[in-house]
N, C-alpha and C positions, 0 to 999 in steps of 0.2 A: 519509093526511089530504092534500088538494090544497093548494097554496103558488100565489100569483097574482102578477104584476104588471100593475098599472093603469094606466092614462092618465085622470088628471084633467081635462087639456083639448085633447081630440083638436083638431087643427084644422079637420077637417070634420066639428064636431058638428052643425051645423043641417044638415049633409046626411045622416047617420047615420040608421039606423032601430031596429039591433040591434047586439048584442055578441054578439062569437065567440070561440073560444078557438083558439090554438096552443101547441103543445106546444114547451116551452124545451127543448135537446139537453143532455145530459150531466147530468142532475140529482144530487143526493146519493142515495147509497145509501136504498132503503125510500120513497123521497120523489118525488112527483111535481109539476111546476112548469109553469105554464101564463102566457101572456100572453092579458090579454082585450082584443080588438083593436074599436076600433069599426068599424061597417060599414053598408053600404047595400045592404037586400035587392032582389035583383032577381027571383029566383026562388025557388024551395024549396031548392036546391043552389047556386045562386050569388049571391055579396056582393062588392059593392065596397068596397074597405079607404079609411077615412077617417081613420087616424092613422096615425103615422111609426113604426115599431116600435122598442121600445126594447131587448128580449133575443133575438128571433127573427131568422132569416136568409131571404133568398130572398123577402120580402115587400116591397114599395113602395106608396105612397100611390096610389091608383086602381087598383091591381091587381084583376081580376077573380079574386076565388079559389074554390075549390070547397069546399064545406061540407057535412059529411054527420055523422049519430051516430057515435059511437065509445065504446064501455064503457058509463060511466055521463054522458058529455057528449053533449047532442045536437046541439051545432054546432061541430064541429072542423074545422080547415082542414085539407084534404087535400094540398093543392098551389094552384097557378098556373093557371088556365086562360087569360088574356090580361095580358100586361103591360102596364103603362101607359108605360113606357120611362122613369119615373123613378128616380132614384138616392136612398139613404140613407149619409148619412153619421153618425157618432157619436163627440163629442168628449168624455173625460174630462177633469173641471176639478179633480180632487182635490188641495188644498193650493195652487191657484193663486190668486195674489194679485189685488186689485181692477184693475189695469190690464189684465190678461190677460181677464178678464171684460168689460172694457170693449171690448177690442179685439175679441174675436171677436163680440160686440154690434155693432160698428163693420160686422165682415165682412158679417154678416147682413143687418144693415140696407141696406148700399149693394147688394148686390144681391135686395134685398127677398125674402129666402127666409122659407120656412115653419119652423118649427123646433118640437120640445116639450121640455120641460122635467121631469127627475124627480129628486128628491132624494136626496143631496145635492148631487151632483157630473156630471151627466149630462144631455148636450144632443143631441138627435137632430134631424137636419135632411134636409129635404126639398130636392132638386135636379132640376129638371124638364128642363134644357137640357143638354146634353154637354159644350158651351164652359166653361159655369158651374163644372159638376161640376168641369172640369178645372183653373180657376181656382182654387175653393175648395179642391181637394185641396192645389196649390201653397202656398195659403196656411196650412193645416192643417198640412204637413208641415214648413214653416220654425217654427212654433211649437213642434211637437214637438220638431224639433233643437235649439230652443233649452231644452228641458226646462220648457216652459210649461204643457202639455197632451198627453195622448194619444189618437190618434184611429183609427178604422176605418172600410171600407165595413159597411154591414148587409144591403145587397141583391144580389138574384140569384146569390149564390153567392159572390162577390167578396170575401175577407179579407185585406187586406194584413198583413204583419208587424208588426202595431202591438199597443198593451198597454192595458188596464183598470185604473187604478189601485183599483178596488174589488176586482178578482179578482189584481191583481198578477202579469198573464201578463206575462212576459218572454222566455218560450223558444219558438225557431224552430228545429226539428229541420232538419238537414240531411244530405244523403247523405254516408256516411262517406268519410273524405278529402278533402273538398270545403270548402275555405274563402270559396267567393263566395256570393251570395245566389242563384245557379240551382236553381230548383227546391225551395227553402225552403218550408215550410209553417208560418202559424202555428198554434196551442193554441187561439186566443180563442175561434173557434165550438163550442170544447168546454167553454167557462168562462162561464156566464151568471151574472151576479150574484145570488145566491139571497137576499140581503138582510140575512143574518147572517153575521159573522167564523168561526163555528164549520164552518158549513156549506159556505163560500167555502173554507176551508182545509182541510176534508176533500176536496173535488173537486179544490183544487190538488195535493195531495199525490197524490192517486191519480191523476191523469193523467200527471202527471212521472214517478212511480215505473214507470209503463207505457212514456212514453218512453225512461228510462234503461234497459230491460233491451232496447230494440231496439241499445243500442251506438252509433247515430248520434250525432255531433256537435252541440249544441246552442248555439247563437247567443245571447248576454246582449244583452238590447236596451236595457241602462241603462249606458253606458259613458261616459266622456270621450271626445270626438270625436277629441282630440287625441292623447293618452298612451293611450287604449285603457283605463285603470283605471278599474276598477267602482265605480259610484257611487248613491246613492240606498238605500244599506244597512239599510232599516228593514221593518219591518212583513213582508208576506208574501213581497218581496222576499227579505230578510235570510232568513228562512226555507227558501226555496229554493234559495239557495245553500249554505244548510249542508247541505240533503239532498244535494246534488249532494256537497258535500266528503266527508260522511261516508260515501257510497257510493264513495269513492276518486276521484272525478272530480276534474280539476285546470283551473284558468282558464289561457288564453294570451292576453294583451294586445292580441298584435299580430294576432290572427285575430278577437278577441273570440268565440270559442269554447270550451266546456266540453268536455272529452273522456274517456273512462275510462280508468282507469289500465290498464297492460299485463299 
């Protein structure tokens, strides 16, 4: 059975003529997940993207996409033919207070940025200018450091080491013995939101166990910046830490790294 992430209010709705599909990466076992994307048909295989993606990567508003039949789908995205030069940012505000929502709204309104909202707490943002993208990321990074939201890039393969409260991804594998952020990679691209707690946790557990088998240290992304103490030990994050501990891993507050036992 196929599952879909949909766009209720695509930003270029009046411009779009079609709905196409893009495959969401790393779905739960025996499940297929797709994002339905609004687009403008150019010819039989080329479509201009008319919405800001929620759950798929490498696409941005205005990109020209190669679309062709695949399996049971007659309109599946196979790649980008021409990049629009725009960027995608995603912000998760699960548990955020009204002041945080208001501040984000003011940031977007001040810069006249287009955005879409997906319940319960995801905002995906389109940025057409590199200078504005840099400014926006600085604002989002500040709010994240304060523990008020989480954010990531969603376009053109760039995924910073940031996390989604919906999937509670906090893990960034690092090269063994390296306590710096150099060459770290986020797992967020492997953990889309599948819309249910059971499906999201099954996916979290599987990916984390795979990373644990490599033996590389894993940085915890939800810690007190001053003491290194673990914080927000609830929900999936608590389950993830419990999984690490049960596997013999230990946490070092000086490096913020989980490491396997000797």
